[in-house]
C-alpha positions as CSV (number, residue, x, y, z in Angstrom):
1,M,0.0,0.0,-0.5
2,S,1.0,3.7,-0.9
3,L,1.2,6.2,1.9
4,D,2.2,9.1,-0.8
5,P,0.1,12.3,0.2
6,T,-2.1,13.6,-2.7
7,P,-0.7,16.9,-3.9
8,L,-1.9,20.0,-2.6
9,D,-3.7,23.2,-3.4
10,P,-1.2,26.5,-3.3
11,D,-4.4,28.3,-2.0
12,L,-5.4,26.0,0.6
13,D,-5.2,27.4,4.2
14,L,-4.2,24.8,6.1
15,D,-3.0,26.7,9.5
16,P,-5.3,29.6,10.1
17,D,-2.8,30.9,12.2
18,P,0.7,30.0,11.0
19,P,3.7,31.3,13.4
20,A,5.6,34.2,12.4
21,D,9.3,33.7,10.6
22,P,11.9,35.9,12.0
23,G,12.8,36.7,8.6
24,G,9.3,38.1,7.7
25,D,8.3,34.8,5.6
26,V,5.3,32.5,6.8
27,A,6.5,29.1,7.2
28,R,3.3,26.3,5.9
29,E,3.2,23.7,8.4
30,I,1.7,20.0,6.4
31,K,-0.1,18.1,9.1
32,P,-0.2,14.5,7.5
33,K,-3.8,13.6,9.3
34,R,-4.6,11.2,5.8
35,S,-1.3,9.8,6.2
36,R,-2.1,8.3,9.7
37,F,-5.5,7.2,8.0
38,G,-3.7,5.2,5.6
39,L,-1.0,4.2,8.0
40,V,-3.9,2.2,10.3
41,L,-5.4,0.9,7.6
42,G,-2.2,-0.8,6.3
43,V,-1.9,-2.2,9.9
44,V,-5.3,-3.6,9.7
45,A,-4.7,-4.8,6.6
46,G,-1.5,-6.6,7.5
47,L,-3.0,-8.1,10.2
48,F,-6.0,-9.5,8.4
49,A,-3.4,-11.2,5.9
50,A,-0.9,-12.5,8.7
51,T,-4.0,-14.5,10.2
52,G,-5.3,-15.4,6.9
53,V,-1.6,-16.6,6.0
54,G,-1.3,-18.5,9.5
55,A,-4.8,-19.9,9.4
56,Y,-3.9,-21.2,6.2
57,F,-0.5,-23.3,7.4
58,G,-2.7,-24.2,10.6
59,Y,-5.6,-25.8,9.7
60,E,-4.4,-28.7,8.8
61,P,-2.5,-29.7,12.0
62,L,-5.4,-28.3,13.7
63,V,-7.8,-30.8,12.3
64,R,-5.5,-33.4,12.6
65,H,-5.3,-32.5,16.4
66,L,-9.3,-32.4,16.4
67,V,-9.5,-35.9,15.0
68,Q,-7.0,-37.3,17.0
69,R,-8.7,-35.8,20.1
70,E,-12.2,-36.7,18.9
71,T,-11.3,-40.7,18.6
72,A,-9.4,-40.4,22.1
73,R,-12.2,-39.2,23.8
74,L,-14.5,-42.0,22.3
75,G,-11.8,-44.6,23.3
76,F,-10.0,-45.3,20.4
77,V,-6.1,-45.4,19.9
78,V,-5.9,-44.6,16.4
79,T,-2.7,-44.6,13.8
80,Y,-2.8,-44.0,9.9
81,D,-0.9,-44.0,7.3
82,A,-2.5,-40.7,5.7
83,I,-5.0,-38.4,6.3
84,E,-7.0,-35.9,3.7
85,I,-8.8,-32.7,5.0
86,H,-12.0,-32.2,3.6
87,G,-14.2,-28.7,4.1
88,F,-13.0,-26.3,6.4
89,F,-13.4,-27.8,9.8
90,L,-15.9,-30.4,8.3
91,G,-13.8,-33.3,9.1
92,A,-11.6,-35.9,7.5
93,V,-11.1,-39.1,5.8
94,L,-8.2,-41.4,7.2
95,H,-6.6,-44.1,5.1
96,G,-4.5,-47.5,6.8
97,V,-6.2,-46.9,10.1
98,H,-5.0,-49.3,13.0
99,V,-7.2,-49.0,16.3
100,D,-7.0,-50.2,20.0
101,L,-9.5,-49.8,22.5
102,D,-8.2,-47.8,25.0
103,G,-6.8,-50.2,28.0
104,V,-9.1,-53.3,26.6
105,R,-6.3,-56.4,25.9
106,G,-6.7,-58.8,23.0
107,L,-8.5,-56.4,20.7
108,D,-7.7,-54.7,18.0
109,A,-8.7,-53.8,14.6
110,D,-7.4,-52.8,11.0
111,V,-9.2,-50.4,8.5
112,D,-9.0,-49.6,5.3
113,Q,-11.0,-46.1,5.3
114,V,-12.5,-44.3,8.5
115,V,-14.4,-40.7,7.4
116,V,-15.0,-38.6,10.8
117,D,-17.6,-36.0,10.1
118,L,-16.9,-32.5,12.6
119,D,-19.3,-30.3,13.8
120,G,-17.2,-27.8,15.0
121,Y,-15.0,-29.3,17.2
122,R,-16.9,-32.5,18.0
123,A,-17.3,-35.6,15.8
124,Q,-20.7,-35.9,14.6
125,R,-20.3,-39.1,12.5
126,L,-18.1,-41.9,11.8
127,V,-18.1,-44.0,9.0
128,T,-15.6,-46.7,8.2
129,S,-15.3,-49.3,5.1
130,G,-12.8,-52.7,4.9
131,V,-12.6,-53.1,9.0
132,R,-11.0,-56.5,10.0
133,V,-11.4,-56.8,13.9
134,T,-9.4,-59.4,15.8
135,V,-10.0,-60.6,19.3
136,A,-7.4,-63.1,21.6
137,A,-8.9,-62.9,25.1
138,S,-11.4,-65.0,26.8
139,A,-15.0,-63.8,27.3
140,A,-14.7,-62.9,31.0
141,D,-11.4,-60.9,29.9
142,L,-12.9,-59.4,27.3
143,L,-16.0,-58.3,29.1
144,L,-14.5,-57.3,32.2
145,D,-12.4,-54.9,30.1
146,L,-15.1,-53.6,28.1
147,G,-17.1,-52.8,31.0
148,A,-14.7,-50.4,32.0
149,W,-14.0,-48.9,28.7
150,I,-17.9,-48.6,28.0
151,N,-18.0,-46.6,31.3
152,G,-15.2,-44.2,30.9
153,H,-16.1,-43.2,26.9
154,P,-20.1,-42.7,27.5
155,D,-20.0,-40.4,25.0
156,L,-19.4,-43.3,22.3
157,Y,-22.8,-44.2,22.0
158,R,-24.0,-40.9,21.2
159,V,-22.2,-40.7,17.8
160,P,-24.2,-42.1,15.0
161,G,-22.0,-44.1,12.0
162,E,-22.0,-47.1,9.8
163,G,-19.5,-49.5,8.7
164,T,-19.6,-52.1,5.9
165,G,-17.2,-55.0,5.1
166,V,-16.9,-56.3,8.8
167,A,-14.9,-59.0,9.5
168,L,-14.2,-60.7,13.1
169,T,-12.4,-63.3,14.3
170,W,-12.4,-64.4,17.9
171,A,-10.1,-67.2,19.8
172,D,-9.4,-67.9,23.5
173,A,-5.8,-66.6,22.9
174,P,-2.8,-65.9,20.2
175,G,-2.4,-68.5,18.2
176,D,-5.9,-70.7,19.0
177,A,-8.0,-71.6,16.6
178,P,-11.0,-69.0,16.5
179,W,-14.2,-70.1,18.0
180,L,-16.1,-67.1,16.4
181,T,-15.7,-65.7,12.7
182,L,-18.1,-63.1,10.9
183,N,-17.8,-62.2,7.4
184,D,-19.1,-59.7,5.1
185,S,-20.7,-57.8,8.1
186,E,-22.4,-54.5,8.1
187,L,-23.2,-51.8,11.2
188,S,-25.1,-48.9,11.6
189,S,-26.0,-46.9,14.6
190,N,-28.2,-43.8,15.2
191,G,-26.9,-42.6,18.4
192,T,-28.8,-44.4,20.8
193,D,-29.0,-48.1,19.4
194,A,-27.7,-50.0,16.7
195,T,-28.0,-52.8,14.2
196,F,-25.6,-55.5,12.7
197,R,-26.1,-58.2,9.6
198,T,-23.2,-60.5,8.7
199,K,-23.8,-62.8,6.1
200,A,-21.8,-65.8,7.4
201,A,-20.6,-66.6,10.4
202,T,-19.1,-69.5,12.2
203,V,-19.4,-70.7,15.8
204,G,-17.4,-73.5,17.4
205,G,-16.4,-74.6,13.9
206,F,-20.3,-75.0,12.8
207,P,-21.1,-72.2,9.9
208,V,-24.5,-71.0,10.6
209,G,-24.8,-68.6,7.9
210,A,-26.4,-65.3,8.3
211,V,-26.8,-63.5,11.4
212,G,-28.7,-60.4,12.5
213,A,-28.3,-58.6,15.9
214,A,-29.6,-55.1,17.8
215,W,-28.5,-54.0,20.8
216,A,-29.3,-50.8,22.7
217,N,-27.1,-48.9,25.5
218,A,-29.2,-48.5,28.9
219,A,-28.0,-47.9,32.6
220,S,-24.7,-50.0,31.7
221,T,-26.5,-52.7,30.1
222,I,-25.5,-54.1,26.9
223,T,-28.9,-56.1,25.1
224,L,-28.3,-58.0,21.8
225,G,-30.7,-59.6,19.7
226,L,-29.8,-62.6,17.4
227,G,-31.7,-64.1,14.2
228,N,-33.8,-60.4,14.0
229,E,-32.8,-56.5,14.2
230,A,-35.5,-55.8,16.5
231,I,-34.4,-56.8,19.8
232,A,-37.9,-57.7,20.9
233,D,-38.5,-59.9,18.4
234,A,-35.0,-61.7,18.3
235,L,-34.7,-65.3,18.6
236,V,-32.1,-65.3,21.5
237,R,-31.9,-62.2,23.5
238,V,-28.1,-61.5,25.7
239,E,-28.0,-59.1,28.0
240,L,-24.5,-58.0,29.5
241,H,-24.0,-56.1,32.7
242,P,-20.0,-55.5,32.3
243,L,-19.7,-53.6,35.2
244,D,-21.5,-55.8,37.8
245,Q,-18.8,-57.0,39.9
246,P,-18.1,-59.8,38.3
247,A,-19.5,-59.1,35.2
248,T,-22.8,-61.1,34.3
249,A,-24.5,-62.4,31.2
250,L,-28.1,-63.5,30.8
251,L,-29.3,-65.2,27.8
252,T,-32.8,-66.2,26.8
253,L,-34.5,-68.3,24.2
254,R,-37.7,-67.5,23.3
255,P,-40.4,-70.5,22.5
256,T,-38.8,-72.2,19.3
257,K,-39.3,-75.2,17.2
258,L,-36.3,-77.3,17.3
259,E,-36.0,-78.0,13.8
260,S,-35.4,-73.8,13.3
261,L,-32.8,-73.8,15.9
262,G,-31.1,-77.1,14.1
263,A,-31.3,-75.7,10.4
264,P,-28.6,-73.0,10.6
265,L,-26.1,-75.0,12.5
266,G,-26.6,-78.1,10.0
267,L,-27.7,-80.2,13.0
268,S,-30.8,-82.6,12.6
269,L,-32.0,-82.8,16.1
270,P,-34.7,-85.1,17.5
271,A,-38.0,-84.5,18.8
272,P,-39.1,-82.7,15.4
273,G,-42.1,-80.5,16.1
274,A,-41.3,-80.1,19.8
275,V,-41.0,-76.4,21.2
276,A,-37.5,-75.4,23.6
277,E,-37.1,-72.3,25.5
278,G,-35.2,-71.4,28.5
279,S,-32.7,-69.7,29.8
280,V,-28.9,-69.3,30.7
281,A,-27.3,-67.3,33.5
282,L,-23.6,-66.4,33.8
283,S,-21.0,-65.3,35.9
284,L,-18.1,-63.7,33.9
285,G,-15.7,-64.2,37.0
286,K,-11.4,-64.6,37.3
287,K,-9.8,-67.5,38.3
288,A,-6.0,-68.3,37.9
289,G,-5.5,-65.0,35.7
290,Q,-8.1,-66.7,33.2
291,G,-11.5,-66.6,32.3
292,A,-13.8,-68.6,34.3
293,I,-17.4,-68.8,34.0
294,D,-20.1,-70.6,36.1
295,G,-24.2,-70.5,36.4
296,S,-26.9,-71.9,35.7
297,A,-29.7,-73.1,33.0
298,S,-33.2,-74.0,32.6
299,F,-34.6,-75.1,29.6
300,T,-38.8,-76.8,28.9
301,L,-39.3,-78.8,25.9
302,T,-42.6,-79.0,24.9
303,G,-43.8,-81.5,22.6
304,W,-41.5,-84.3,23.9
305,V,-41.1,-86.6,26.9
306,P,-38.2,-89.1,27.0
307,P,-39.3,-92.7,25.8
308,H,-40.7,-95.2,28.0
309,P,-42.3,-98.4,28.1
310,R,-46.2,-98.1,27.8
311,E,-46.6,-99.6,31.3
312,L,-45.2,-96.7,33.1
313,G,-47.4,-94.3,30.8
314,G,-49.0,-93.2,34.1
315,I,-45.6,-91.7,35.7
316,V,-44.0,-89.9,32.7
317,F,-47.0,-88.3,31.5
318,G,-48.3,-84.9,29.9
319,D,-46.0,-83.5,26.8
320,R,-43.4,-81.2,28.8
321,T,-39.8,-82.1,30.1
322,T,-37.8,-79.9,31.7
323,F,-34.2,-79.5,32.3
324,A,-32.0,-77.4,35.0
325,A,-28.4,-77.4,35.9
326,R,-25.8,-75.8,37.3
327,L,-22.7,-75.2,34.9
328,A,-19.1,-74.4,34.9
329,I,-17.2,-73.6,31.7
330,A,-13.2,-74.8,32.0
331,E,-10.8,-71.8,31.8
332,D,-10.1,-73.3,28.3
333,H,-13.7,-72.6,27.3
334,R,-13.6,-76.5,26.0
335,K,-15.5,-78.3,28.6
336,V,-18.7,-77.6,30.0
337,T,-19.5,-79.7,33.4
338,L,-23.1,-79.6,34.5
339,T,-23.9,-80.1,38.4
340,D,-27.1,-80.6,40.1
341,A,-28.9,-81.5,37.2
342,A,-32.5,-82.3,37.4
343,L,-34.7,-84.1,34.4
344,T,-38.6,-83.9,35.1
345,A,-41.4,-85.4,32.9
346,G,-44.3,-85.7,34.8
347,A,-44.1,-87.6,37.8
348,L,-40.5,-88.8,36.7
349,K,-38.0,-86.9,38.4
350,L,-34.3,-87.8,37.6
351,K,-30.9,-86.0,39.0
352,G,-27.4,-86.3,38.1
353,G,-24.5,-84.7,36.1
354,G,-22.3,-84.5,33.1
355,T,-20.0,-82.8,30.8
356,I,-19.9,-81.4,27.4
357,E,-16.8,-81.2,25.5
358,R,-15.9,-79.0,22.3
359,H,-13.9,-80.1,19.9
360,D,-12.9,-78.2,17.0
361,A,-15.6,-78.7,14.6
362,Y,-18.0,-80.7,16.9
363,A,-19.0,-81.6,20.4
364,V,-20.1,-84.5,22.5
365,S,-21.6,-84.5,25.8
366,A,-22.1,-87.6,28.0
367,L,-25.2,-87.0,31.1
368,D,-25.8,-89.5,33.7
369,L,-28.8,-89.3,35.2
370,K,-30.8,-91.6,38.5
371,G,-33.8,-91.6,40.6
372,S,-36.2,-94.1,42.2
373,L,-39.8,-94.6,41.6
374,A,-42.4,-96.1,44.7
375,C,-43.5,-99.7,44.0
376,A,-46.9,-98.5,44.2
377,D,-46.6,-96.0,41.7
378,V,-45.4,-98.5,39.3
379,A,-48.4,-101.0,40.4
380,R,-50.9,-98.4,39.5
381,S,-49.0,-97.1,36.1
382,A,-49.0,-100.7,34.8
383,V,-52.4,-101.7,35.9
384,A,-53.8,-98.3,34.1
385,S,-51.9,-98.8,31.2
386,S,-54.1,-102.1,30.4
387,W,-57.5,-101.9,32.3
388,G,-57.9,-98.0,32.6
389,D,-57.4,-95.7,35.5
390,L,-59.9,-97.0,37.8
391,A,-58.0,-100.5,38.1
392,G,-55.4,-98.5,38.3
393,Q,-55.9,-96.7,41.6
394,L,-57.5,-100.2,42.9
395,A,-54.2,-101.4,42.3
396,F,-52.3,-98.8,44.2
397,G,-54.4,-98.8,47.1
398,V,-53.6,-102.2,47.4
399,A,-49.9,-102.2,46.6
400,R,-49.6,-99.3,48.9
401,I,-50.8,-101.6,51.9
402,A,-49.1,-104.5,50.9
403,V,-45.9,-103.9,49.0
404,D,-43.0,-102.1,50.2
405,G,-39.9,-100.8,48.4
406,G,-38.8,-99.0,45.3
407,V,-38.1,-98.9,41.6
408,G,-34.4,-97.9,40.7
409,I,-33.5,-96.4,37.3
410,K,-30.5,-95.1,35.6
411,V,-29.9,-93.5,32.5
412,H,-26.7,-92.6,30.6
413,V,-27.1,-90.8,27.5
414,E,-24.0,-89.7,24.9
415,A,-24.4,-87.6,22.5
416,D,-22.5,-86.1,19.5
417,T,-23.2,-83.2,17.5
418,R,-22.3,-84.9,14.3
419,D,-25.0,-86.7,14.5
420,L,-27.5,-86.0,17.4
421,R,-30.3,-88.3,16.1
422,A,-27.9,-91.3,16.8
423,A,-27.6,-90.2,20.4
424,K,-27.0,-93.3,22.6
425,L,-29.3,-93.7,25.7
426,T,-28.7,-96.4,27.9
427,H,-31.0,-97.4,31.1
428,E,-30.9,-99.8,34.1
429,V,-33.5,-100.9,36.0
430,G,-33.5,-102.0,40.0
431,V,-36.4,-103.4,41.1
432,G,-36.3,-103.6,45.1
433,C,-40.3,-104.0,45.7
434,G,-40.9,-106.8,48.2
435,L,-44.3,-107.4,50.4
436,K,-44.7,-105.7,53.7
437,L,-44.4,-107.7,56.7
438,P,-46.9,-107.0,59.8
439,K,-45.4,-105.5,62.4
440,L,-45.8,-108.1,65.5
441,F,-44.3,-106.0,68.0
């Protein structure tokens, strides 16, 4: 900017009272008012120019800082190969991204691209593509760490986003074969709840095909629904309470036909037409530095009772069988031990225990149950099966007076998931009935 003054009019009186010159000449003093104004304009323009240059050269580092700060605020430790800035404080695109969850051991992800949209200085949306998640940790360890992580980063659930091309592999420890594999999955969140779809899932070596899930976060509870995007209509509902001490999980199976359960797993289940429902409550504790899981399970099967001779139809009656047990899952998650198992079908009550052992592509189970029946009840059932209920009641009245003792029953079941219809059931019956002797004294 030029600061040269405009040529002056010689007749213009700039000072009405010029001081007298000793030599008689009047010295005209020109006061540079315009020059001062121009100088101010120049300084202001310079400041604006300097600010613009500074903003230009400082914008990209500032956006990088905002992206790093926002991902950290949401609980992610992020590194990347390249970043593209778009718009003026609108966001950035990250390429070649590696993600860890702050404080969560055994879980990391590699992402081809992450788009972070900013609203001012806050992340308002996250969009990912090409996500590969790797988990190498026990379920107990992972849920404990996730519980603390979720509690420390509640804002994560308030940020909408979506992910495509999501793949996940989960093994109990580094180097182990994965027990869960998901491929070609999609994730979508609106800031309050989320839905998840996968076109191909494998659980415990069994391909289960497409799986849908949904979850919501409320009061430190994560709820998942498997089999339907709507949690209320999901076939299996899972409630995780990662902040409990220890963390807990509740799995609930809605009334479902057995063939509907077996088909996705490629299993041919017995009792076609029967309907199963039940729940499993788990406590995800710690033992010897690894994950120890124990809890209880209870199931009801409607439309099926254990096979039995016709003579016991008065004891094994109805169309409903219930099963309940305590369970403990080994630290390597390959063996489940059942204790305090109880099977009830009509008046038949058996108790015992067993095991379920998981192999790479199948599982085998063994169950031993035993119980006893009063001889009078056996007599009533046997007579009623041939001559009707009235005759059975008469036989029961006589047997209760004249017969003492009971009939012991032992049942052993072996099953292999590769062919459940070929499950082996063996039983032993010990008759300990005898005539009651009159008391002489």
